[in-house]
C-alpha positions in Angstrom: -31.2 -2.6 1.8 -30.4 0.5 0.4 -27.0 1.2 -0.7 -25.3 4.3 -0.3 -22.2 4.5 -1.6 -20.1 1.3 -3.0 -17.4 0.9 -5.7 -18.3 1.1 -9.7 -16.5 -1.8 -11.2 -17.1 -5.8 -9.8 -14.5 -5.9 -7.0 -11.4 -8.0 -7.1 -11.8 -12.1 -7.5 -9.6 -14.8 -7.3 -10.3 -18.2 -8.3 -9.7 -20.4 -5.3 -7.9 -23.3 -6.3 -9.1 -25.9 -3.9 -12.9 -25.9 -5.3 -12.9 -22.8 -7.8 -15.2 -20.6 -5.6 -14.3 -16.8 -6.7 -13.2 -14.5 -3.7 -14.0 -11.1 -2.7 -10.9 -9.7 -2.6 -7.6 -11.2 -1.4 -6.8 -13.7 1.2 -3.8 -14.1 3.2 -4.9 -17.4 3.5 -3.7 -18.5 -0.1 -0.5 -18.9 1.9 -1.5 -21.0 4.7 -0.3 -25.1 3.8 1.5 -28.1 6.0 4.4 -27.3 4.2 4.6 -23.6 4.1 7.7 -21.4 5.0 8.2 -19.6 8.2 8.0 -16.2 5.8 4.9 -17.7 4.3 3.1 -18.2 7.8 4.0 -15.2 8.8 1.9 -14.2 5.7 -0.8 -16.0 6.4 -0.7 -15.2 9.8 0.3 -11.5 9.6 -0.4 -10.4 5.9 -3.8 -8.8 6.1 -2.2 -5.5 5.8 -0.3 -6.0 2.6 -3.7 -7.9 1.1 -5.5 -4.6 1.8 -2.6 -2.6 0.3 -2.0 -4.9 -2.6 -5.9 -4.6 -3.5 -6.4 -1.1 -3.1 -3.4 -0.6 -5.9 -5.1 -3.7 -8.3 -8.7 -1.7 -8.0 -7.0 1.8 -8.9 -5.5 -0.3 -11.8 -8.4 -1.4 -12.8 -10.3 2.0 -13.2 -7.7 4.0 -14.8 -4.7 3.2 -17.0 -2.7 5.7 -15.2 -2.8 3.9 -11.9 -1.3 0.8 -13.1 2.0 -0.2 -12.3 4.5 -2.6 -13.3 3.7 -5.0 -10.1 0.0 -5.3 -11.6 0.0 -4.3 -15.0 -1.0 -7.6 -16.2 -3.7 -8.6 -13.6 -6.3 -5.9 -13.7 -9.7 -6.5 -15.2 -9.6 -10.2 -14.8 -10.0 -12.8 -12.5 -6.8 -14.1 -11.3 -5.7 -17.8 -10.2 -4.0 -18.5 -6.5 -1.1 -18.3 -7.8 -1.5 -15.4 -9.7 -2.8 -13.2 -7.0 0.3 -14.7 -4.8 2.9 -13.4 -7.4 1.6 -10.6 -7.0 1.0 -10.3 -3.4 4.9 -11.2 -3.1 5.7 -8.3 -5.5 4.0 -5.5 -3.4 5.1 -7.8 -0.1 8.8 -6.8 -1.3 8.2 -3.2 -2.4 6.9 -2.7 1.4 10.0 -4.1 2.8 8.3 -7.4 3.8 6.4 -8.3 7.5 9.0 -8.0 10.8 7.5 -9.7 13.9 4.1 -10.8 14.6 1.7 -7.9 14.7 1.9 -7.4 10.7 2.4 -3.8 9.8 1.6 -0.5 11.1 -1.2 1.8 9.3 1.6 4.5 8.8 3.9 1.8 7.0 0.9 1.7 4.7 0.9 5.3 4.3 4.4 6.0 3.5 4.2 3.0 1.1 1.3 4.7 -0.9 3.3 7.8 -0.7 6.4 6.3 -2.1 4.6 4.7 -4.9 2.1 8.1 -5.6 6.2 10.0 -6.1 7.6 7.3 -8.5 4.8 7.0 -10.4 3.7 10.8 -10.4 0.2 10.2 -9.2 -2.0 13.4 -7.7 -2.8 11.2 -4.8 -1.5 11.3 -1.2 -2.6 9.3 1.7 -2.4 9.8 5.5 -3.6 7.3 8.0 -6.1 9.5 9.7 -5.7 9.8 13.6 -9.0 10.9 14.5 -12.4 9.2 14.5 -14.3 12.5 14.0 -14.1 12.3 10.1 -13.8 8.7 9.8 -17.4 8.2 8.1 -17.3 11.4 5.8 -13.6 10.5 4.4 -15.0 7.1 4.0 -18.2 8.1 1.8 -15.5 10.7 0.2 -13.3 8.2 -1.0 -16.1 5.8 -2.2 -17.6 8.5 -4.0 -14.0 8.6 -6.1 -14.2 5.0 -6.3 -11.7 4.2 -3.8 -11.5 1.4 -2.2 -11.0 2.1 2.1 -8.4 0.3 3.9 -9.9 0.1 7.3 -8.0 -1.2 10.6 -9.8 -2.8 13.6 -7.1 -2.2 16.4 -5.7 -4.4 18.6 -6.5 -4.8 21.9 -3.3 -3.2 24.1 -4.7 -3.2 28.0 -4.8 -6.7 29.2 -8.9 -5.6 30.5 -9.9 -5.7 26.7 -7.6 -9.0 25.5 -11.9 -10.4 25.7 -13.1 -7.8 23.1 -13.6 -8.1 19.4 -15.5 -6.6 16.4 -18.7 -8.5 15.0 -18.4 -9.0 11.2 -21.9 -9.7 9.9 -22.9 -11.5 6.6 -25.9 -11.0 4.5 -28.6 -13.7 4.6 -31.9 -14.1 2.5 -34.2 -16.3 4.3 -37.5 -17.8 3.0 -39.4 -14.3 2.7 -36.4 -13.3 0.5 -35.9 -10.4 2.4 -32.6 -10.1 3.3 -31.3 -9.6 7.0 -27.4 -9.8 8.7 -26.3 -12.4 11.0 -23.0 -12.6 13.1 -20.4 -14.8 11.0 -16.9 -13.8 12.8 -15.3 -11.3 14.8 -12.4 -10.4 14.6 -9.4 -7.7 16.1 -5.9 -6.4 15.0 -7.2 -7.2 11.7 -7.1 -4.8 8.4 -9.9 -5.0 6.3 -11.0 -3.3 2.9 -14.2 -1.1 2.9 -15.9 -1.4 -1.1 -19.6 0.0 0.1 -22.1 1.9 2.5 -25.5 0.6 3.3 -28.3 1.1 5.3 -29.5 -1.8 6.8 -32.6 -2.1 9.2 -31.8 1.1 11.1 -28.1 0.9 11.1 -25.5 1.8 8.6 -22.9 -1.0 7.8 -19.8 -0.8 5.7 -19.6 -3.7 3.3 -16.2 -4.7 3.1 -13.6 -7.2 2.1 -12.1 -9.6 4.8 -10.2 -13.2 3.7 -11.6 -13.1 0.2 -15.1 -12.9 1.6 -18.2 -10.1 1.9 -18.9 -9.5 5.2 -20.4 -5.9 6.9 -19.4 -3.9 9.7 -21.8 -1.8 12.1 -20.8 1.7 11.5 -22.2 2.2 15.2 -20.6 -0.8 16.4 -17.3 -0.1 14.8 -17.1 3.7 16.4 -17.9 2.5 19.7 -15.2 -0.2 19.2 -12.5 2.6 18.1 -13.5 5.0 20.9 -13.9 3.1 23.7 -10.1 1.2 23.5 -6.7 2.8 24.4 -5.1 4.3 21.1 -8.6 2.9 19.3 -8.6 5.7 16.8 -5.0 5.8 16.1 -4.3 2.1 15.7 -7.9 1.5 13.8 -8.0 4.2 11.3 -8.4 4.3 7.7 -6.1 5.2 5.3 -7.5 8.4 3.6 -6.3 8.6 0.2 -7.2 12.2 -1.7 -6.0 14.0 -4.4 -3.4 16.8 -3.6 
């Protein structure tokens, strides 16, 4: 495995209450419990976009004091407890106006929320939700080179004929021969992940991503095909492009 680009600092970690395992990024399942309120159930079921946005802000705050905000200034550069992360998540949830309906938040809402915050904090950064697949890889490289995590959406399926289509998430497995290999770990759609690196594994290029507090890999070729073949795929499935003005 050869890393092409990746974040320079250790990615966000949260210590799970149940077993003490450290996550790789936030996890909407922190809000899952038999006693969950209706709102917490909505956060658990549709909260991946807010997790991604919250993690982006938390990582930016870790690389520079100028990007620390009142919502996360006490949480940067350390391992959080689940309760701390949930408290932080809730502050971002409130800032974004919560989740309406059963499909989570749109990329355009993430764009507007980032730019509203950037204006409030007088940052020289601006964001836009990309609509074309042609520049997606180049923009992802550009952001990682600047040490900015990349929010990426795996689109929902709008057409009935596509209802059984999912994108594969892989995990890295090291066998007895100590050679890292990828194996299928899960499938997903209508889901936000955070790209934290780009790697060449075998003959393909893979995005290293954070999802549900775990590290996975997505094939660049499979993702490009997935968003390219589905209705509105490159609009619903794309990245939040963050750049300097």
